[in-house]
N, C-alpha and C positions, 0 to 999 in steps of 0.2 A: 857218852852215855851208854851204859850197857843195858840191854833188854833181855828178858828170858824167853824161852820158847813159846810159852803161852801168849806173850805179847805179839810175837810175829805171827802166830796162828790166827789170832783175833784180827790183826791187821789185814792178813790174806783173805779172811772170810769177808771183811768189810769191803775190800777191793773187788772181790768176786761179785758180791751183791751189787756194787756200783756198776760193774761191767754188764751185768744182766739187765740193769734198769736203764741204761743209757739208750737214747733213741738214735744218736748219731754214730757213725762208724768209727771216727777218730777218737772220740771220748771213750767208747767201749774198748777199743783196742789198747789205749793207754792204761785204762783200769785193768784189763786183762793182763797186761805185761807187769803192772804193779803187783797184782795178785800172785803171779808166778814168782816174782822177786821176793816177796814176803814169805812165800811158801818155802823157797829155797833157803832163806835166812833161818826159818824155824827148823828145817831139817839139819842145817849146819850147827845150830845151836844145841840141838838135841844130841847130835853126835859128839860134840865137844864135851858135853857133860858125861857121856858114857865112856869116852876114850881120852885119856890125858894127852895123847900124842897129837890130837887134832886141835888146831888153834881156833879158838872161838871167833876172833876177829879176822876178817879176810885181809890179805896184804894190800898195802897202798901201792898202786902201780901208777907211776908217773910216765906220761908219753913224752917222748923227746922230740 
């Protein structure tokens, strides 16, 4: 399923809000990490639309 930049920006904002509203340390940390991941995906998607050399989907890395 492909998503656009706005989708990832919205999800990052939702995760940031969740991180700030959490009372426990672990839940806030997880929500904060999720917000960072969504923000990175939004930046990557934005770059992919600007530059045809950048692949929109990250490569699949399999651990051995």
